[in-house]
N, C-alpha and C positions, 0 to 999 in steps of 0.2 A: 565598420568593425572589420569586416572580411579583408578590405583592401590594405587596412593597417597591418593585420596579422601577416598578410603575404608580403607586404613591403619589408617588415622586421625580418621575415625568413630569407629574403633575398639579400639583405644587408647583413645579416648575421646567419647563414645557413647552419652553423653548428647549434643554434637555440632550440630548434625544434625537436632533435633527438634528445636532448638534456632534459627539455620540458615533459616529454612524453614519458622518457624513463622515470622521472621523480614522480609524475602523477601515477603511473603503473604502481609505484612503490606505495603511494598513499592509498591507492584503491585496496590493494592487497593488505596493508594494515588495517584499513577501515573495514573490510570484510572479515578478517580473521582475527582482529586483535582482541586481547592483547596477544602479542605474538613476540617470540624471540628472535634474534637475528639469524641464527643457524636455520631455523625452521622458515623464515621469511625467504632467505637464500635459496632453499629448496624449492619453494613455491614459484619463486620468480626465475629459477634456474639461473642464478648468478652466483659468483664466487663471493666469499664473505669480506674479501678486502675491499672492492670497490663499492659494495653495498654499505660497508661502514662508513665510507666517505660520504654517500648519498644520505644516509640516516642521522648522521652527526650533522651535516648541513640542514636537514627539514628539522631537527631538534633545536638547532641554534636559531632558526627562522620561526620557531614556535608552531610549527605545523604538526608536530607529533610531540608526545612526552613519554618517557620511559619510567618503568617501575620493576618491581622484582619480578612481576607477572609477564612483563614483556612491554611491547610498544603499543601505543594507542594514538589515534587521530585526534587533535584538539578541534575546537569551534573553527579557528582559522583554518584548520586543515579540511574541515568539512565544506567550507566556504570555496576553497581552491578547487575542491572535486566538482562542486556546482558550477564554479566558472569554466571548467574543463568541459562539462556538458553542455554549457551555453556556446562554447567555441565550436564544439562538435555540432550543435544544432545549426550554426551559422555557416559551416562549411559543407554540411550534408543538405539533402533535400527534404528533410524530416517534415519541416513547416509545410511542404507541399502535401506530404501524406497525412499529416494532422488536418488539414483543412478539407482534404478530400474525405477523410474517415468521419469528420464532424458533420459534413453534409450528407454523407451516406446514412448516417444514424440520426441525423437531425436532432442534435443536441447542442448544449452551450458552447462546450469546449473539449478539445482533446489534446493530451499531452502524450509523446511517445518516447520511450527510453530505449537504448540499445540492448541487444540480446534477446534471449527467449527463456524464460522462466522454467520451462519443462526441461530444458538440458542444464541449467544452472540456476538453481534457486536463490544461490547468493547474489545474483544479479538484483534481487528484489530490494537491495539496499538504494539502488538508483531510483526506484519507484519512492521510496522513502524520501529520500532527497528532493524528488520533484513535488510531492504532496506538501513538503515543508516550504518550498520556493513559491508554490501557487498560494498557499494560504498566507504567507508573508506579504504578499502583494494585494490580496484581496480583502484581508481583515482589518478593520479600524483597531484603534487602541481601545482598551477598556475590557470588560468581562465578556467572555464567550462561553456558550456550553456546546460541548463537542461529545457526540455520541459516536461509539464505535462498537463494530460487531466482534465475532471470534473468528477462528480460523488461521491457519499458518501464514497467509499473505499478511492479515492485520497484524499479526504478531511481529512479522519484519517490519512493517510500517512504524509500529509503535517504537521498536529499538533503534530505527534509523531516523526518527523525527528530530529536527534540529532543536537544540535548547534555545537557541536565540529567538525561535519564534514566540518564547514567552517575554521577551523584552517589550514592555510597555503594555502588556496584556496579562489578563487574569482568566485562568480557565477552570471550568468544572468539567471533568470528564465523566461519562456516564456509560455503564455496560448497556449496550442496545438490546441484549438478550440474555436469558439464563443460560446454564450449561452444566449443571450438576450431572455428572456422570460421563461428560466429555473429558478428554485428556486434558490436565490441568492447565499446560502451558498454552493451549489453543482456546481456552475459555475466554469469553469476553470479559469476564469479571477479572481475570489474571491480567489481560492485555490492557484493560482500562486503567489498572492500577501502574503498570508499567508506564503507559503513556503519561498519567498525570504525574509521575515521578519526573519524567523527561521534561515536562512543561512546568513543574513546580506548581502543580494545581492541585485541586481538590478532587477526590474520587468517590464516585457513588457506584456501588454493586448491585446486582440483581441476582439473590440467591433462588433460583428456581430450577426445577428439572426442565431439561431441553423437550423431553416427551411427555405429555401429560393426557389424562383422559379428561373428558368434559366435566366431571364432578371436582376434581382436583383443580382444575383451570378455574372454576366459579369460585371455589373456597380461597384459593390463593389471592384472587384479586381483592380479597376482603381484606388482606394483611396490610396494616397501616405502612410498614416499611417499604413494601411493594409498591403501595400507592404513592409513597413519596418519591420512589425512583421513576415511576412512570409519569409523574407530573413534571419532573426534572426533564424527561426525555422529549416532553412536548414544547419544552422550551429550547431545545437544541436547534441551533442555527448552523451547525456543521455535523455532518453525519460521514464516517469512513466506513465503508463496507465493500465486500467482494461478491462475486456469484461463483458458482460451481457448476461442474457437469452433474446432470441429473441423475445418472445411475451411480456415480460416486458418493453424491450426497445423501442419496437414499440409504446407501449403506452406512454411511457415517452417522445418519441421523436414527438408525436402527428402526427404519420403517418396517413394518410388518410384511411377510412375504405377499400377502393378498393385495396389500397396497401397493408394494413395490411392482407387481404385476399390472396394476390399474395404471399407474404412473408411466410404465414403459408403453402399455398398448395405447395411452393417451398421446404418445409422441413427444414427451417432455424432453427437453434439451438442457435445462438449466434449473437452478434453485437459488432463491435468495429470500430471506425473512421468513424461512418456512414455507414459501410458496414455490410449487413446481410449475413451470411454464413451458409451452412448446414453441416451436421456431416462429409462429405468429405474434407471440407476446401474451398468449391466453394463458391465464392461470387454469390448471387442470386438476390440481390437488392441492390442499391446503393443510398443514398441521395445526393443531391448536397450540399456540405458545404465547407466553408473557413477554412483553417487550415491544420494541419498535415494531410497528406493522407497516406492510408495503403502501397502504393509503397514507400513511404519514409524511412519505417523501414529498408530497406536493408543498408541504407547508414549511420545508427546510430550505434556507437560503442557499447553502452550499452542499448539495448531496454528491459526494465523490466516490465513484466507482473505481476501486483500484484493483485491477485484475491483469496477470501477465501469463503468457505461455500460450502457445497455439491450441493447446487442448481446450481453452476457454474461450476461443472464438464464438462459437455457436451460441454458448450462454450470453455471451456480451451483446452479440447481434440482436439476439431474441429480447433480452432485457430492455434494451433501448427502446423497443417498441411499446412497452407498456410503462416506462418511466417518464417522469415531467421533463419538460424542455429545458429546465435549468440544470440537468445533469452534467456533470463533469467526468469525463473518463481519463484515467491515468494508466496507461499500459505499455507494453513493450512491443518489439519489432515483430516477435513471433506472432502474437496474437493479431497486430494491426494487419500484417501482411496476410493473414488467414481469413481475416473479415473482408478485406478489400479484393481478395482473389476470386470472390463469388461463390466459393464452397459453401459458405454459411448460409446462403439464401435460398 
């Protein structure tokens, strides 16, 4: 493929700049759509006249659609962006980095996209496209149960999941944890509903507080609706989740000051599923929570950790030490470089 691309560019040298310009336009519309032409021109630092020519072409070729709200990328446009990712992968050495990171973390597979989410969270849409592409290759036709956790990364993934993944497949999407009291948009219940709509599937929620006393925990476990959701979680063959920095997550989980001090003294570097763990992958503190438990990972066929940004490198490296070998990591250059340069070890 690389040889073919190089030969095409030699024969038609004007092909590459035109292609890259149109991909840049698609990228920006996908990231910020629906978006008007004037706003798009400002974002791309282009004048409106040449931009109009390009967007009319993309519309004619059905890569974008327009409405009163602005321009949006179509399913065909999403596939064009994935193809652009694949061309980038062929022309870069990212596959070498992916192999090295896979060996370093001793997990099933690693996929890396460009950028660093710490400096540009909008780049998370590439993570969403990569998750879609991975699942499209791995999943058989038929029914699947997909569990998803909360957080801003998962929100971005749900919004950017390709609807074409539902072709020939039927999905039940389940919230992997409760979250009453969290910011509504970042709750697992909200995110599972968004993803279920994207995949034209069924959604199951888990209405429980994130922070629980032992007594409340025991009482809620007796609720029939909660038991029904927990049973569905046990059937999940796909899990989408992220990890976070221990200090940030302790604040977000509203951990008591004494507990936060205990977590810090224990050397925790990351958190997932209510478990805080140190650099060696040892769980040093655990919050009582209803939903998917860290021990359940071993029974999931496709556990997919999606985490971008160099600030998450320590948490990624530590979590890999306690995760099952079938773990798949989808990350970005910022996090991958930070893990591989040795600073997280």
